[in-house]
Each structure stands twice: as structure tokens, then as C-alpha cells.
C-alpha positions as CSV (number, residue, x, y, z in Angstrom):
1,A,-41.6,24.5,-7.8
2,Y,-40.9,24.0,-4.0
3,K,-42.5,19.9,-4.6
4,I,-40.4,19.4,-7.2
5,V,-37.5,20.3,-5.9
6,L,-38.7,18.1,-2.9
7,Y,-38.7,14.8,-4.5
8,C,-35.8,15.7,-6.3
9,Y,-33.8,16.3,-2.9
10,F,-35.8,13.1,-1.5
11,T,-35.1,10.7,-4.3
12,G,-31.5,11.9,-4.5
13,T,-31.0,11.8,-1.0
14,V,-32.1,8.2,-0.9
15,A,-30.5,7.3,-4.2
16,C,-26.9,8.7,-2.3
17,Y,-27.4,6.7,0.7
18,I,-28.2,3.6,-1.2
19,Q,-25.1,4.3,-3.9
20,G,-22.7,5.2,-1.1
21,N,-23.4,2.1,1.2
22,Y,-24.4,-0.8,-0.7
23,M,-22.6,-0.3,-4.2
24,V,-19.2,0.5,-3.2
25,K,-17.2,-2.6,-3.9
26,N,-16.1,-2.6,-7.4
27,L,-14.9,1.5,-6.9
28,P,-11.9,2.6,-9.2
29,P,-8.4,3.1,-7.4
30,L,-7.5,6.9,-6.5
31,D,-3.9,6.1,-6.9
32,G,-3.4,8.2,-9.8
33,T,-4.1,5.2,-11.8
34,D,-5.4,5.7,-15.4
35,V,-8.7,4.1,-15.3
36,N,-10.1,2.2,-18.4
37,W,-14.2,2.7,-17.4
38,S,-14.6,0.1,-20.1
39,L,-14.1,-1.9,-17.4
40,Y,-16.7,-1.2,-15.5
41,Q,-19.7,-1.1,-17.9
42,S,-21.8,-3.7,-15.5
43,Q,-21.1,-1.4,-12.8
44,F,-22.8,1.7,-15.3
45,V,-26.2,-0.2,-15.8
46,K,-26.5,-1.2,-12.2
47,S,-26.2,1.8,-10.8
48,T,-28.7,3.1,-13.5
49,I,-30.9,0.9,-13.0
50,V,-31.1,0.9,-9.0
51,W,-31.1,5.1,-9.4
52,V,-34.4,5.0,-11.9
53,I,-36.0,2.0,-9.4
54,I,-36.0,4.6,-6.3
55,A,-37.3,7.7,-8.5
56,I,-40.0,5.8,-9.0
57,V,-40.5,4.2,-5.8
58,C,-40.5,7.6,-4.5
59,L,-42.9,9.6,-6.9
60,I,-44.9,6.6,-5.9
61,L,-44.5,7.7,-2.1
62,F,-45.1,11.4,-2.7
63,I,-48.6,10.4,-5.1
64,V,-49.5,8.3,-2.1
65,L,-48.6,9.6,1.4
66,K,-49.7,12.9,2.3
67,Y,-47.1,16.1,1.4
68,D,-46.5,16.8,5.6
69,R,-45.1,13.1,5.6
70,I,-43.1,13.9,3.3
71,K,-41.3,17.1,4.6
72,K,-41.1,15.2,7.6
73,A,-39.1,12.2,6.1
74,V,-37.4,14.2,4.4
75,S,-36.0,16.3,7.2
76,Y,-35.0,12.7,9.7
77,I,-33.0,11.2,6.7
78,S,-31.3,14.7,5.8
79,V,-29.8,14.4,9.1
80,F,-29.1,10.7,8.9
81,L,-26.6,11.4,6.1
82,L,-24.5,14.0,8.1
83,D,-22.7,10.8,9.7
84,A,-22.1,9.3,6.6
85,V,7.7,-6.1,-6.8
86,D,6.2,-8.8,-7.8
87,E,9.3,-12.1,-7.8
88,E,8.8,-13.8,-10.9
89,C,8.5,-10.2,-13.0
90,F,11.9,-8.9,-11.1
91,W,13.6,-12.5,-12.1
92,Q,12.7,-11.7,-15.8
93,V,14.1,-8.3,-15.6
94,W,17.0,-9.3,-13.7
95,Q,17.7,-12.0,-16.6
96,E,18.1,-8.9,-18.7
97,H,20.6,-7.1,-16.9
98,P,24.1,-9.2,-15.6
99,E,25.5,-5.7,-14.0
100,Y,22.2,-6.5,-10.8
101,E,24.2,-9.5,-10.2
102,D,27.6,-8.2,-9.4
103,A,25.8,-5.4,-7.4
104,M,23.8,-7.4,-5.1
105,N,26.7,-9.7,-4.0
106,D,27.3,-10.1,-0.3
107,F,23.3,-10.7,-0.2
108,T,21.2,-14.1,-0.7
109,F,18.0,-13.3,-2.6
110,Y,15.0,-15.7,-1.3
111,N,13.2,-16.7,-4.3
112,N,10.4,-18.3,-2.9
113,A,9.5,-15.8,-0.1
114,M,5.2,-14.6,0.7
115,S,3.6,-12.2,2.0
116,G,1.5,-11.9,4.3
117,Y,-1.4,-9.7,2.5
118,A,-2.0,-8.3,-1.3
119,Y,-1.2,-4.5,0.1
120,T,1.0,-2.5,1.4
121,E,-1.3,-0.8,4.7
122,H,-1.3,-4.3,6.2
123,S,2.3,-5.5,4.9
124,L,3.9,-3.2,6.3
125,P,2.8,-3.6,9.9
126,L,3.7,-7.5,9.5
127,I,7.3,-7.3,8.4
128,L,8.2,-5.2,11.6
129,S,6.3,-7.2,13.5
130,G,5.5,-10.7,12.5
131,E,2.5,-10.1,14.3
132,W,-1.2,-10.7,11.9
133,F,-3.9,-8.2,11.8
134,E,-7.3,-10.5,12.1
135,N,-9.8,-7.9,11.6
136,K,-10.0,-8.3,15.3
137,E,-9.5,-4.0,16.1
138,P,-9.5,-1.5,15.2
139,F,-6.6,-1.4,11.9
140,I,-5.4,2.2,13.5
141,D,-4.7,0.8,16.5
142,Y,-3.1,-2.1,15.5
143,R,-0.7,0.0,13.0
144,N,-0.1,2.9,15.8
145,R,0.9,-0.2,18.6
146,I,3.1,-1.5,15.9
147,F,5.2,1.3,15.0
148,K,4.8,2.9,19.0
149,S,6.1,-0.9,20.9
150,S,6.6,-3.5,18.9
151,P,8.6,-5.9,21.0
152,F,11.0,-5.5,17.7
153,F,11.5,-1.7,18.3
154,N,11.3,-1.9,22.2
155,Y,14.4,-4.5,21.7
156,L,16.1,-1.4,19.2
157,R,15.7,0.8,21.9
158,E,16.9,-1.2,24.8
159,Q,20.3,-2.1,22.7
160,G,20.8,1.2,21.8
161,Y,19.4,2.0,18.2
162,T,18.2,5.5,16.7
163,L,15.1,4.9,15.1
164,S,14.4,6.6,11.8
165,N,11.4,5.7,9.6
166,Y,11.3,7.2,6.2
167,D,7.5,7.0,5.2
168,D,4.8,8.6,3.7
169,E,2.3,5.5,3.2
170,Y,1.1,6.6,6.8
171,K,0.3,10.2,8.5
172,F,0.4,10.0,12.0
173,E,-1.4,12.4,14.6
174,K,0.3,15.0,16.6
175,G,0.8,13.2,20.2
176,V,0.7,9.4,18.7
177,M,4.2,8.9,17.6
178,D,5.6,11.2,19.2
179,G,9.3,10.0,20.5
180,A,8.8,6.8,18.5
181,F,11.7,7.7,15.5
182,N,14.1,10.9,16.1
183,N,13.2,11.7,12.0
184,I,9.4,12.6,12.4
185,T,8.9,16.1,12.8
186,Y,4.7,17.8,13.2
187,T,4.2,20.8,11.3
188,K,0.9,22.8,10.5
189,S,-0.4,22.6,7.3
190,S,-2.3,25.3,5.9
191,L,-4.4,25.5,2.5
192,W,-3.1,28.0,0.2
193,D,-6.3,27.5,-2.4
194,R,-9.7,26.5,-0.7
195,S,-11.9,26.8,-3.6
196,L,-9.8,23.9,-5.1
197,F,-9.6,21.9,-2.1
198,N,-13.1,22.2,-1.5
199,T,-13.6,21.0,-5.2
200,R,-11.3,18.3,-4.9
201,I,-13.5,16.7,-1.7
202,I,-16.8,17.2,-3.1
203,K,-15.3,15.4,-6.1
204,M,-13.9,12.7,-3.3
205,V,-17.9,12.7,-2.3
206,G,-18.8,11.7,-5.9
207,M,-16.7,8.9,-5.9
208,K,-18.6,6.9,-3.5
209,Y,-22.4,8.7,-3.3
210,A,-22.6,9.5,-7.3
211,P,-24.4,7.3,-10.0
212,Y,-21.6,5.6,-12.3
213,V,-22.7,7.9,-14.8
214,L,-21.3,10.9,-13.0
215,K,-17.8,9.6,-11.6
216,P,-15.7,9.9,-14.5
217,Y,-16.4,13.2,-13.6
218,C,-15.6,12.5,-10.1
219,W,-12.3,10.9,-10.4
220,F,-9.0,12.5,-9.8
221,N,-5.5,11.5,-8.3
222,V,-6.1,11.8,-4.5
223,S,-2.4,12.4,-4.2
224,M,-2.5,15.7,-5.4
225,L,-4.5,16.9,-1.8
226,K,-1.2,16.5,-0.8
227,N,-0.3,19.4,-3.0
228,Q,-2.6,21.7,-0.2
229,E,-0.1,20.7,2.5
230,M,1.4,24.5,1.3
231,S,3.4,25.6,4.8
232,S,6.5,27.0,5.5
233,K,8.9,24.0,7.2
234,D,12.0,23.9,9.0
235,E,12.8,20.0,7.9
236,E,11.9,18.6,4.2
237,L,9.7,16.2,4.1
238,F,10.4,12.9,2.7
239,S,8.8,11.8,-0.8
240,W,8.7,8.1,-1.4
241,R,9.3,8.8,-5.3
242,N,11.8,6.9,-6.8
243,D,13.1,9.9,-8.9
244,D,12.9,12.1,-5.3
245,F,15.1,9.4,-3.7
246,Y,17.7,9.4,-6.4
247,K,18.2,13.0,-6.7
248,D,18.8,12.8,-2.8
249,V,21.5,9.9,-3.2
250,Q,23.2,11.1,-6.1
251,E,23.7,14.7,-4.2
252,D,23.8,14.2,-0.5
253,D,27.0,12.7,1.2
254,I,25.9,9.6,4.0
255,T,27.6,10.7,6.9
256,Y,29.2,8.6,9.4
257,V,27.9,8.8,13.1
258,D,28.7,6.8,16.0
259,G,26.2,5.1,18.0
260,K,24.0,2.6,16.3
261,R,21.4,3.0,13.9
262,F,18.3,1.4,12.5
263,K,16.4,2.7,9.2
264,L,13.0,1.9,7.4
265,I,13.3,3.6,3.8
266,H,9.8,2.8,2.4
267,L,10.5,3.7,-1.6
268,M,7.8,4.0,-4.1
269,G,9.3,0.9,-6.3
270,A,7.5,-0.7,-9.0
271,H,3.7,0.5,-7.7
272,V,1.5,1.9,-9.9
273,P,1.3,4.7,-11.7
274,F,3.9,4.4,-13.8
275,Y,6.6,6.7,-14.4
276,F,10.0,6.1,-14.6
277,D,12.5,4.6,-17.5
278,K,15.6,2.5,-16.2
279,D,17.7,5.2,-15.6
280,V,14.6,7.1,-13.3
281,N,13.3,9.6,-15.6
282,V,9.9,10.4,-15.8
283,I,8.4,9.1,-19.5
284,D,5.6,8.9,-20.7
285,D,5.0,5.0,-22.0
286,A,6.9,3.7,-18.3
287,D,5.3,0.2,-17.3
288,Y,5.9,-2.4,-14.4
289,Y,9.2,-3.9,-16.1
290,T,10.6,0.0,-16.4
291,S,9.1,0.3,-12.9
292,I,11.1,-2.2,-11.7
293,E,14.2,-1.1,-13.6
294,S,14.1,2.1,-11.9
295,S,13.8,0.5,-8.1
296,M,17.1,-1.6,-9.5
297,T,19.1,1.3,-10.5
298,V,18.1,3.4,-7.2
299,T,18.7,0.4,-5.1
300,M,22.4,0.2,-6.5
301,A,22.9,4.0,-6.0
302,Y,22.0,3.8,-2.3
303,L,24.7,0.8,-1.5
304,N,27.3,2.5,-3.7
305,K,26.6,5.2,-1.4
306,L,26.7,3.0,1.6
307,R,30.1,1.6,0.5
308,E,31.5,4.9,0.0
309,A,30.6,6.2,3.6
310,G,32.5,3.0,5.1
311,V,29.1,1.7,7.1
312,Y,28.4,-1.0,4.2
313,D,30.2,-3.9,5.8
314,N,29.2,-3.4,9.2
315,S,25.4,-2.8,8.5
316,V,22.7,-5.7,8.4
317,I,20.8,-4.6,5.0
318,I,17.3,-6.5,4.2
319,I,16.0,-5.0,0.8
320,L,12.4,-6.2,0.0
321,S,9.0,-5.6,-1.2
322,D,6.1,-5.4,0.5
323,H,4.0,-8.0,-1.6
324,G,3.7,-9.3,-5.1
325,Y,2.2,-7.9,-8.0
326,N,-1.0,-9.7,-9.6
327,I,0.1,-9.3,-14.1
328,E,-2.6,-9.3,-16.2
329,G,-3.3,-8.1,-19.3
330,E,-3.1,-4.7,-19.3
331,A,-2.1,-4.2,-16.2
332,V,1.4,-4.4,-17.0
333,K,0.8,-0.8,-18.9
334,V,-2.2,0.5,-16.5
335,A,-3.2,-1.8,-13.3
336,Q,-6.6,-2.2,-13.1
337,K,-8.0,-3.8,-9.9
338,N,-8.3,-7.4,-9.9
339,E,-10.9,-9.4,-7.9
340,N,-9.2,-12.1,-6.8
341,E,-5.8,-10.6,-5.6
342,T,-4.2,-14.3,-5.1
343,G,-1.5,-13.0,-7.6
344,R,0.4,-10.5,-5.2
345,Q,1.3,-13.0,-2.5
346,H,5.0,-13.5,-4.0
347,P,7.4,-10.3,-3.1
348,I,11.2,-10.2,-3.4
349,L,13.6,-10.5,-0.5
350,F,17.1,-10.3,-0.5
351,V,19.5,-10.0,2.9
352,K,22.6,-9.4,4.0
353,G,24.2,-9.3,6.9
354,L,27.2,-8.0,9.1
355,N,31.0,-8.2,7.4
356,E,29.4,-10.8,4.7
357,S,31.8,-11.1,1.1
358,H,30.6,-13.1,-1.4
359,D,29.0,-14.3,-4.3
360,L,25.2,-13.6,-4.7
361,Q,23.5,-16.9,-3.2
362,V,20.2,-17.4,-4.2
363,S,17.8,-19.6,-1.8
364,G,14.7,-21.5,-2.4
365,A,13.8,-21.7,1.2
366,P,10.2,-21.4,1.9
367,I,10.1,-18.1,3.6
368,S,7.1,-16.3,5.0
369,Y,7.0,-12.7,5.7
370,E,5.9,-13.8,9.6
371,D,9.7,-15.5,10.2
372,L,10.9,-11.4,9.3
373,V,11.3,-10.6,13.1
374,E,13.4,-13.4,14.1
375,A,15.5,-13.4,11.4
376,Y,16.3,-9.1,12.4
377,Y,17.3,-10.7,15.9
378,K,19.5,-13.5,14.4
379,L,20.7,-10.8,12.0
380,M,22.0,-8.5,14.8
381,D,23.3,-11.5,16.5
382,G,26.2,-12.0,13.3
383,A,24.1,-14.3,11.7
384,A,25.0,-15.0,7.9
385,S,22.1,-14.2,5.3
386,D,21.9,-18.0,4.6
387,D,21.3,-18.6,8.1
388,C,18.9,-16.4,9.2
389,F,16.0,-18.8,9.0
390,A,14.7,-21.8,10.4
391,Y,13.8,-22.7,6.8
392,K,16.2,-24.2,4.4
393,E,15.7,-25.2,0.9
394,G,13.8,-28.2,0.5
395,D,11.9,-28.1,3.2
396,Q,8.2,-28.5,3.2
397,R,5.8,-26.1,5.2
398,E,2.1,-24.2,4.7
399,R,2.6,-20.6,4.8
400,R,-0.1,-18.3,5.8
401,Y,-1.4,-15.6,3.4
402,L,-5.0,-13.1,4.3
403,L,-6.5,-12.4,1.5
404,Y,-8.8,-9.1,0.8
405,K,-10.2,-7.3,-2.2
406,Y,-9.1,-3.4,-2.7
407,L,-10.8,-1.1,0.2
408,G,-12.6,-4.6,1.2
409,E,-10.4,-5.4,4.4
410,D,-13.1,-5.5,6.4
411,H,-14.0,-9.1,5.0
412,M,-10.0,-11.5,5.1
413,V,-10.3,-14.6,3.6
414,E,-7.4,-16.7,5.4
415,Y,-5.1,-18.7,2.4
416,V,-2.1,-21.5,2.8
417,Q,0.2,-22.2,0.3
418,T,1.5,-25.7,0.2
419,G,3.6,-24.8,-2.7
420,Y,6.3,-22.3,-4.3
421,A,5.3,-18.8,-3.3
422,G,4.3,-18.2,-6.9
423,D,2.1,-21.0,-7.6
424,E,-1.5,-20.4,-7.4
425,S,-2.6,-23.4,-7.9
426,T,-1.5,-24.8,-4.5
427,L,-2.4,-21.6,-3.0
428,V,-5.9,-22.7,-1.1
429,P,-8.4,-21.8,1.5
430,T,-8.6,-23.1,4.8
431,G,-12.6,-22.1,5.0
432,R,-11.5,-19.2,7.9
433,V,-12.5,-15.9,7.8
434,F,-11.7,-12.5,9.5
435,D,-14.7,-9.7,9.5
436,A,-14.7,-6.8,11.3
437,K,-17.1,-6.7,14.1
């Protein structure tokens, strides 16, 4: 019986190591999106074949090698394991809602903007700094440097701005971002249900190391782990959900204060999973387009609050998405991982300068998100929204885009957009790649 257990343990150890380190390129997301497991049938087959082959090889080793050697090998391997809102879609919604145009008066809408990356994690630091991440250093070092001391943030501090960052995309450890933003409060968390927490952690391990036949039983929404952070807090934690922010906007007044303020407010927008209708109600049949509508409802409510508080006119306001979204088939209802990801390079971008008053303007200027920081400086100096970028409508340029697959950011491929931002036929690879060391 002991030999059988040892064989199963040895086989499982080797198979889990191979599954969790060499067969992780096509894992489904853990962001709450319902997974269509039928799209992963090839992975089921590959995983099953690999586990069967490993079981056979290990059985042969048990037969050929002496028992003492097997016990020694198992002990070594056991220690080793311990280390172990798209513009085109937005415009379709826009055309069905004439009230949006009136709400966005005073803004210039740049409908030919290019994001730098396909996902938020890398897009946000580029938006705030203009500095590209090319896998030359650990991403967390790059990210912390941008949020702590980017030239733009340092300039704001020198000019007497108070900085606030409303975002739950990034979590900063105590001592890393102290003093950088006036609204960040560090709290000590406690686990209110240890057995539930441990179960969820084991499921996360299973999503990586278990064979594909067991992964459907390991899947869960990772955001549920946030519910484990239950402790008394002096401050209310910011939530990026559209409905939470919308409720706050409706119930709370915006207070006018002296001094200059910079606020970055990062909302869920039309991100998966899809929850909301146009009135920001949680519904069962929400999709990408109703989520866009909810985003506009929240945006209009916030702008109205700024007007009521008397701070709208003397504020520079920029409304943008960090990247676009690739609509393919059922992705309107349930997002599925797309191995291409070249359909996510076309975000929305609205800009309003100080004391602007005019009908909505639309510009087809070829904007890249690496241009944004220079535009911020110009807008704060009084430039109009249609004059804050160096490029104008009709200009020709090549715009950079670093593409990587979901959970594959250690391998980035460089593309350039030679034409319109949303045109995938003019988005061409340069041949350069940036791999993590």
C-alpha cells in the first residue's frame, strides 16, 4: 500500500510540475467571467495525454529502478516544488443616444487614438508617464516608480497640487507609496473565515497545476478573495464598480476646496464581467453594449456634479479608456480570451480644457497614448482641447503598440499602426520582441 501511495505521489508531483510550468499559456481568466469550457477541449485532450504518458513513464521507473532510489528522488522533488471601452463599439452606442452629445459639450472627442497595450496593468502607467515598459526590469519596480515619482507627478507636486488616486487595480504594500497620494490609507486585514480562504487558495493552485479535467472544479472569481479582507476600517475603501460610484455621486455632494487638485478615478466602465444596464442596475442579461451605456450614465452624472459644485469650468477633464475591446462572436455577452488581442488597441478619448465652452468637437488626429503627458502640461497651461496635441487631423504617423497575450506579458511583440487606430490591416509587426530576463 505504501508503494502504491508513493507511486501516485511521485507521478502527481511530476505531472503537476509539468502542467503548472509548461502548460499554462491557455488558462481561462479568473475575473468572474463565466468560462465556456467547450473552447478548451484541445487543452483537455493535451493535458490528459501528458498525464497518462507521465504515469506510464513513472511506472516504468518504479519497475526498472530500485525502490531506495525512487524514495530518494521523491524527497528531492518534494523540496523543489515548494519554490513553486473600444471606440468602434462606443460610437455605435453613441449614435443611439443623442443626449450624449449635449452632455459632452465643451469636449473634443479624439476618435483615432491608440493605446499602448491590450490590458490595464501596463496601459495605466503609460497613460500617466509616457514611459514604455519593455520587460527590462520587473514590472512591479517600473509600476511603483511611475506612481511614486514619475516626472509628471513630481511636476504636479512642485506646482502645489494635491494628488488623489482612486483605483483598485493596484494594491501597494505599506511603505511603498506612503505620501504619494493623499487618499491612500493602509489598513490591517483579518481573515474572517480561514477554511473558506484556504479552500479558495487551493482552488487557485488547482487552476495552474491540476489537469484540465479538474480545472472546471477549481475555477472561481478571484475577486471573491477581497471578501476575506474583513476588519474595522476608519476609511471607506474605494470600489471601481459602476454602481458603487454612481450611488456615491447621487448621494454625496462634491465640496469645493481651495488649492489645486489632481484626481485619477479608475472605474469598471465596460470591463468584464458584464453587470449593468443603461441605468446602472445589475441585470442578468447585461452585455458589452449595456455596460458602455452604464459608463456614460455614470460619466454624465459625475460631470453634472462638477457643474453643480462650481468646479467644472476651471477644471481640465479627460475621460478615456485604458484600452479597447475585441468583440468576437459571443464576446458581446461573455468575454473569451483571444489569442490575437490586436482588436484592443483603439480606446476612447475625450478632452476638455480650462473654461472651454462649445459644442462637442470630433478630431481624427492620430493620437498615441504616449502623447498624453505632454498634452497634460499644455492643458494646465491653458491650451484648448483641440490644440493640446502636436498631431492634427490629416497627419500621417506610425504609432507603437506592444502586444502580449493574456498572462503572457513576459513576451511582448512590437507593432506599429500605419493607418487608422481601429484598422487591424494596417497594424503590422516590426519584428522586435521584448522578453523578460
